[in-house]
Phi, psi and omega in degrees: 000142180290149182242151174241134182265132178240124175267116184237164177242130180295144181256129176271322180253132183239018180284171182299320181295316180292322180295318179296320179296322178298314181295320178296336180268008179081016180257152178250120175290135183226157175225134177253119179255172175104343179267201179296326178207157180298142177248119180263128179209173177222160179206156180300142182301324181296337182292342184261001186301316182285344180268321187269314187267060180205146177279351183279158177260140180220153164268167185232134172255114182260114177261111180271157183290352176269007178093356181277139178240128184232139177263139186205175171228153177291128181253317181205150180217141180242132178248153174292133185295340182253310185270345183066013175290151180286125181263323186196147178226135173253136176242159176236128186288141179260143174230140186303328185259010181239130178289151180230144176264135184208146175275125183244132179292150178258127177252123177262131180236155179093171178246116184297133177300321180292323179294322177300332180267016176099359178286169181244126178278126178244127178261102183284326181222111179278343176223149177233141180269126180236169176228127184199165170291149182310322182291341183257005180289124180275157175291324179199167177252117185263134179231126177272114183263006183308314184281356185291124175261173178300128182097346180279157178212161175243124179251167180305322180297342180274348186233029179299148185222143182287339184279339181206163178243147179271140177263043178223153173298150181299337182270007176294122182279128179267315177204160180203160176249117182257156181285164178213175182294334183265003183292146176243161181297137179264126182245131178295153179303319181297320179296323179298320180296320180295317181296316180298321179294320180294318178297318179297320180294320180296318179297320180295323180294319181294324179293000000 
């Protein structure tokens, strides 16, 4: 999984007055959990743009001003209800030997056979929550929808992977092709060959 680097400064004071002063200076107060004790730090608000305003999932490398480097994932974020400015961010520290739960985006590739016949593609889950070691976290979960006909669906049980486990039941639907008023009957290639052969034979008989 791709990483984004954040350069932060450790916070000595974590009171409301100090936090307000940080925000007024364009800094975002942050807390890193998961280690021996919480680590309080701050970083410029602009430093989080590629991490927050994106549908992609990333891990984070936090470089503190004391020379310490910590690996983490975004756990929670708070926005101002009016201005949408970032008020606070919580991170969770990563360790190579400990699994982490994370929401991973789903990428659909290919052109669905059912959609070509007038069906409608429905994306039931644009992200799936998985659990894996940091080294096995994928950038995204790719699903080829090319063979899907009208009425077909892809469930979690169809995309199981040895590198990570899904935190959803196997029958959780990820995407499906539903029928519509403009849908036409879907015919298998083999059936098309049989029909073409039958038509050719009938024409030959008539001649």
